[in-house]
N, C-alpha and C positions, 0 to 999 in steps of 0.2 A: 354541510351542516343540515340541510334539509333532508338528505338521505338518512342521516343518523336519527333525526327526529321521527321520520316515518318508520324506521326500523324499531325504535323504542316504543312507539304507539302500538305497532303490530304485536310486539312481544308482550307488553303489558295486557293488552286486550286478550291475547291468546291464553295467557296464564289465568286470567280471571274467568274466562268463559271457554272451558275445554270442550263443551258439548256442541257448540255451534261452529259451523264452518266459517272461517274468516279468510277472505282473500287479502293479499297484500294490498295496501292502499295505492291508489293511482297518484302519481306525482306529476303535477302540471308545472312545466317550466315556462316562464315568460321571458322571451328573449327580446332585447331591444338593441337597436343599432348604436354602435359607439359613435358619438358625434365627432370624435377626434380621429376616426378611422380615415385612411386615405381614400380618395375617390377611386372607383374601379377603373382599369385602363379602358380607353375608348375601343369600340369594336374595330376590327381590321377593315380597310376600305372596301374589300370585295363583299363584305356583308351589309354595307350601307345600302339602303333602298332595295334590298333583295326581296322579291316576292315570296309568299309562303309556298314552299315546295309541294305541300299537300294539295294546292289548288291547280297544279299543272294538269292539263288535259292529255299530255303525252310524256313518254319516256324516250330519251335518246341513248342509244347504245354507243359505247366507245371503248377503245383499247389502246394500250401503249406499253412500250418497254422504255425504261430509262436506265442508262449506264453512266453514272457520274464518274469523272476521271479521278486520278490521284488516289487509287486504292478503293474507290467506290464508297460504300456506306460503312463507316467504322462501327456503328452500333445499330444493327438492324432492329433490335427490340425497341429501342427508344424511337426509331423512325416509324415503326409500325404503330406505336402508341400515338405519335404525333399525327400520322395520317388519320387514325380513328378520330382523334380530337378535332382536327381541322375539317374533316369531311362530314362529320355528324350533322351540322346545320343544313346541309344540302339534301339530306335524306337519300343519298346515293346508295345503290345496292351493287353487289358484285363480289368478285374474287380477286384479291390482291395478294401477291407474294412479294416479300421483301427479303433480300439476302445481301451479303457483302458486295456482290457484283451490281446490284441495282434493284429496280422495281418492275414487276410485270403485273398489269392490271387489265381486267375485262369488267366493264361496269355498265350500269344503267343509271342515268342521272335525269331527274325531272327536267324537262325541256325549258320550263320557265326560269330555271336557275342555272342553266348551262353556262351562260356567259360569266356569271359570278364564280362558278366552279373553275372555269378555265383561268380566270384571274388568280384564284387561290393557288393554282398550280404553277403560275408563271411569274407573279410579281416578285421583284427583288426585295431584299430586306429594307432598302431605303424607301421603297414604295409601300411597305407594310406587309410584305409577303414573308412566308417562312419556309417555303418549299423549293425555292429556286436553286438551292445548293444540291438538292436531290433530284428534282424534276427539271423544270424550266427548259433550257436549251439542250439538256442531256437526253431528251426523249428521242429515241432513234426513229427517224422519219416522222417526227411530230406525233400528234395524237390522232389516231384513226377514229373519225366521228362518222357514224352512219348518217347519210343525208336524209333518210326517211325515218322520222320519229314513229314510235309505236303508240297507238291509241291506248290510253290508260285502262280501259275496260278489257281490251285484248291482252294487255300486259298482265293484268290481274288474273285473267282466266288461264293464262299459260305463261307464268313468270319465268324469265331466264334466270333470275336471282331472287331469293326470298329475303336475304339479309346482306349486310356488308361483312364479308369474312376477310380479315387481314391476317395473314399467316407469315411467320418467319420461317424461311427454308434455308437449306444449305446452298442451294442455287436456284435461280429463277428460270433458267433455260436448261432443258435436258440436253446433254451433249453426247448421248448414247452411243 
């Protein structure tokens, strides 16, 4: 109804005053919270008490391959979207490839949130995790974590990764 009223006002004024420039009026919407709306779900356990990743003095480099059994990953597109959604709070950077066979990742994670990131990758659904069916125990030789963290100033001056790129591929390992 408000849009129709605004349109009517514009058209009436425009017809009456052809010589002046008239911009369409701005419509301000006031949104209120529905008091009957359900409460949002609680945050997953690995995000509780997590420090701000922007305050980390260092970045930790890591890599892994994960090959889930029983046909691997049935829907790589949705798994890639899930990884983006779940890893965004960590401000992780890197290149991650997802295919039916599994996941290949080379990443840099702020060191102050690394333990929370590892929980995100390994907690079972009963514990509040979402990735154990894809990652968890299916990481070949576990997660390779560089024992020497990179100072943030050094990382910024010569970054290994500038963003988190998660791509769906036909395969994650070249079998050339």
